BAMAR-418752 format. One record per residue (C-alpha): residue number from 1; residue in one letter; x, y negated, z. Coordinates in pm, 1 decimal. Each point is the difference from the previous one (the first is absolute). Example, Ala and Ser with C-alpha at 12.3 -4.5 7.8 and 13.67 -1.06 7.14 Angstrom:
2
- 1 | A | 1230.0 | 450.0 | 780.0
- 2 | S | 137.0 | -344.0 | -66.0
REM end
This chain:
177
- 1 | X | 601.0 | -1585.0 | -2098.4
- 2 | X | -155.7 | 161.2 | 301.7
- 3 | X | -372.2 | -54.1 | 23.6
- 4 | X | 0.4 | 108.0 | 364.0
- 5 | X | 303.0 | -208.2 | 97.5
- 6 | X | -140.8 | -324.5 | -143.0
- 7 | X | -281.4 | -16.7 | 255.0
- 8 | X | 89.2 | -153.4 | 336.2
- 9 | X | -103.7 | 194.7 | 312.0
- 10 | X | -247.8 | -204.0 | 204.8
- 11 | X | 4.2 | 34.3 | 378.4
- 12 | X | -342.5 | 46.9 | 163.4
- 13 | X | -83.7 | -180.5 | 323.1
- 14 | X | 164.1 | 152.0 | 305.5
- 15 | X | 307.4 | 118.7 | -192.9
- 16 | X | 336.5 | -172.3 | 20.3
- 17 | X | 305.2 | 50.4 | -219.4
- 18 | X | 364.8 | -86.1 | 50.2
- 19 | X | 257.3 | 16.8 | -280.1
- 20 | X | 367.8 | 3.2 | 97.6
- 21 | X | 221.6 | 64.9 | -300.5
- 22 | X | -116.6 | 333.4 | -144.3
- 23 | X | -185.8 | 110.8 | 315.6
- 24 | X | -374.1 | -61.0 | 21.0
- 25 | X | -180.6 | 45.9 | 333.7
- 26 | X | -381.5 | 18.8 | -2.8
- 27 | X | -191.5 | -17.4 | 327.3
- 28 | X | -373.2 | 63.6 | 33.5
- 29 | X | -267.2 | 133.7 | 231.0
- 30 | X | 113.7 | 364.2 | -19.5
- 31 | X | 374.6 | -56.1 | 33.9
- 32 | X | 313.0 | -121.2 | -174.1
- 33 | X | 178.4 | 138.9 | -306.7
- 34 | X | 330.1 | -92.2 | -164.1
- 35 | X | 115.8 | 41.8 | -358.7
- 36 | X | 346.7 | -46.6 | -145.0
- 37 | X | -42.3 | -132.4 | -355.9
- 38 | X | 249.5 | 116.5 | -264.6
- 39 | X | 279.7 | -237.1 | -103.1
- 40 | X | -142.4 | -28.2 | -354.6
- 41 | X | -298.9 | -208.9 | 117.1
- 42 | X | -45.1 | -326.6 | 189.8
- 43 | X | -277.3 | -22.3 | 260.6
- 44 | X | -140.6 | -338.6 | 107.8
- 45 | X | -280.0 | -104.3 | 236.6
- 46 | X | -201.2 | -319.3 | -55.0
- 47 | X | -364.2 | -115.3 | 24.2
- 48 | X | -103.1 | 316.0 | 190.9
- 49 | X | 113.4 | 215.2 | -294.8
- 50 | X | 297.6 | 224.7 | -64.7
- 51 | X | 149.8 | -30.9 | -348.9
- 52 | X | 242.7 | 246.2 | -157.9
- 53 | X | 221.8 | -91.6 | -296.7
- 54 | X | 271.1 | 198.6 | -182.6
- 55 | X | 353.8 | -140.6 | 27.8
- 56 | X | 91.4 | 100.0 | -358.1
- 57 | X | -160.0 | 159.2 | -306.9
- 58 | X | 124.9 | 357.9 | 28.0
- 59 | X | -226.6 | 304.1 | -15.0
- 60 | X | 79.9 | 88.6 | 362.5
- 61 | X | -79.4 | -353.8 | 122.0
- 62 | X | -337.3 | 4.4 | -178.4
- 63 | X | -91.4 | 340.4 | 147.5
- 64 | X | 104.5 | -108.3 | 351.1
- 65 | X | -205.4 | -318.1 | -44.4
- 66 | X | -333.9 | 182.2 | -29.1
- 67 | X | 93.7 | 262.1 | 259.6
- 68 | X | 96.6 | -264.1 | 257.2
- 69 | X | -326.4 | -188.5 | -47.9
- 70 | X | -198.6 | 325.4 | 38.8
- 71 | X | 194.0 | 91.6 | 316.1
- 72 | X | -71.9 | -341.4 | 154.4
- 73 | X | -370.7 | 33.0 | -83.0
- 74 | X | -0.6 | 343.8 | 169.1
- 75 | X | 167.5 | -145.6 | 310.7
- 76 | X | -273.3 | -263.0 | 28.1
- 77 | X | -272.4 | 259.9 | -53.9
- 78 | X | 162.2 | 222.9 | 263.1
- 79 | X | 12.2 | -261.8 | 276.0
- 80 | X | -360.8 | -107.2 | -67.2
- 81 | X | -191.4 | 321.4 | -79.6
- 82 | X | 247.4 | 287.5 | 24.3
- 83 | X | 22.3 | 314.5 | -212.1
- 84 | X | -166.7 | 338.6 | 31.2
- 85 | X | 46.7 | 343.5 | -158.4
- 86 | X | -235.6 | 290.9 | 54.5
- 87 | X | 92.3 | 365.8 | -32.4
- 88 | X | -229.0 | 301.3 | 5.1
- 89 | X | 90.9 | 355.5 | 91.9
- 90 | X | -167.8 | 298.0 | -160.9
- 91 | X | 62.4 | 362.1 | 86.5
- 92 | X | -121.1 | 256.5 | 252.6
- 93 | X | 149.3 | -84.8 | 340.0
- 94 | X | 179.3 | -311.0 | -127.1
- 95 | X | -39.1 | -292.7 | 240.1
- 96 | X | 167.4 | -307.6 | 146.0
- 97 | X | -9.3 | -167.9 | 340.9
- 98 | X | 178.5 | -293.6 | 160.9
- 99 | X | 177.0 | 95.3 | 323.6
- 100 | X | 163.5 | -302.9 | 161.2
- 101 | X | 258.7 | -140.2 | -241.5
- 102 | X | -5.3 | 309.7 | -221.7
- 103 | X | -224.8 | 140.1 | -269.6
- 104 | X | -59.2 | 375.5 | 39.2
- 105 | X | -68.3 | 175.9 | -330.7
- 106 | X | -119.6 | 359.3 | -42.5
- 107 | X | 49.3 | 72.0 | -368.3
- 108 | X | 9.8 | 377.0 | -25.9
- 109 | X | 362.8 | 49.3 | 96.5
- 110 | X | 113.0 | 226.2 | 284.7
- 111 | X | 56.1 | -314.4 | 210.0
- 112 | X | -166.1 | -337.7 | 48.9
- 113 | X | 172.0 | -304.7 | -147.4
- 114 | X | 70.0 | -289.6 | 236.9
- 115 | X | 37.1 | -330.3 | -184.8
- 116 | X | 122.3 | -295.2 | 213.6
- 117 | X | -202.0 | -314.5 | -76.4
- 118 | X | 240.2 | -281.4 | -105.3
- 119 | X | 7.3 | -344.6 | 161.1
- 120 | X | -251.4 | -239.3 | -157.2
- 121 | X | -226.7 | 278.3 | -132.4
- 122 | X | -320.6 | 124.8 | 159.0
- 123 | X | -151.8 | 334.5 | -89.1
- 124 | X | -354.1 | 106.4 | 82.4
- 125 | X | -183.3 | 326.2 | -60.5
- 126 | X | -374.8 | -74.7 | -5.0
- 127 | X | -60.5 | 365.7 | -94.8
- 128 | X | 247.0 | 289.0 | 25.0
- 129 | X | 15.8 | 3.8 | -381.0
- 130 | X | 55.3 | -375.6 | -50.4
- 131 | X | 304.0 | -216.2 | 67.7
- 132 | X | -8.7 | -381.9 | -14.2
- 133 | X | 333.4 | -183.0 | -11.2
- 134 | X | 1.2 | -377.8 | 58.9
- 135 | X | 268.8 | -266.1 | 33.2
- 136 | X | 114.0 | -340.5 | -122.4
- 137 | X | 290.5 | 119.9 | -219.0
- 138 | X | -128.4 | 147.1 | -328.9
- 139 | X | 322.8 | 187.4 | -67.7
- 140 | X | 8.4 | 164.0 | 341.8
- 141 | X | -369.0 | 101.8 | -13.9
- 142 | X | 49.8 | 159.6 | -340.5
- 143 | X | 321.0 | 174.6 | 109.4
- 144 | X | -163.3 | 153.0 | 308.8
- 145 | X | -297.9 | 117.6 | -208.2
- 146 | X | 235.5 | 158.2 | -255.0
- 147 | X | 200.5 | 176.9 | 272.8
- 148 | X | -315.7 | 145.7 | 157.7
- 149 | X | -129.6 | 107.9 | -342.2
- 150 | X | 338.9 | 159.2 | -68.9
- 151 | X | -40.9 | 252.7 | 283.3
- 152 | X | -265.1 | 187.1 | -204.8
- 153 | X | -76.1 | -157.8 | -340.0
- 154 | X | -326.8 | 115.1 | -158.5
- 155 | X | 38.7 | 315.0 | -206.3
- 156 | X | -170.7 | 31.4 | -340.9
- 157 | X | -188.1 | 329.7 | 46.3
- 158 | X | -218.3 | -54.7 | 307.4
- 159 | X | 80.4 | -365.8 | 71.4
- 160 | X | 121.0 | 73.3 | 352.6
- 161 | X | 236.8 | -247.4 | 162.2
- 162 | X | 28.9 | -368.1 | 87.8
- 163 | X | -110.3 | -252.9 | -263.3
- 164 | X | -86.6 | -368.0 | -24.1
- 165 | X | -370.9 | -83.2 | 15.0
- 166 | X | -117.6 | -32.3 | -358.3
- 167 | X | 304.2 | 176.9 | -147.8
- 168 | X | -79.3 | 229.9 | -291.4
- 169 | X | 162.1 | 343.0 | 19.1
- 170 | X | 31.8 | 171.5 | -336.6
- 171 | X | -137.4 | 347.8 | 63.4
- 172 | X | 128.5 | 312.7 | -172.1
- 173 | X | -190.5 | 311.4 | -80.0
- 174 | X | 122.1 | 320.2 | 164.4
- 175 | X | 109.5 | 315.6 | -181.8
- 176 | X | -272.7 | 181.9 | -180.0
- 177 | X | -58.4 | 365.3 | 79.5
REM end
């Protein structure tokens, strides 16, 4: 039995939900998100709560049960509060700046990297060495943060590169002379 899936998802005030078959639409103050539930689970809406139940007792149905409930809770959190990821850049001459609908990154390569900011995501650079990514879709915010980090992941000797705020980088010792 899924401990996560058993709990119904309560809707806070100002949030509306609409269930049509396997499609769930959540609308709140920050926007609207849709989720297509897997066929292994049944989604119902009653008494200002969304309830998820497995259709049968297979291992896949039980795993989709908890995942679907967690996804719906993230949709509600996204349309009420939103999600945020912070990245920090360390390295001599490494910096970031927002230019229109693009993020300009100088990460030690022979050229600057131009990253187009996707629809529904906002990127801010409070300092040239900090990047803040915000949006209502948790998956999209995490994907954009991972793509930006992927341009220059932190290296283990000096720690230079792009990393998440609070991420621990396992440092290696250099060669001994």
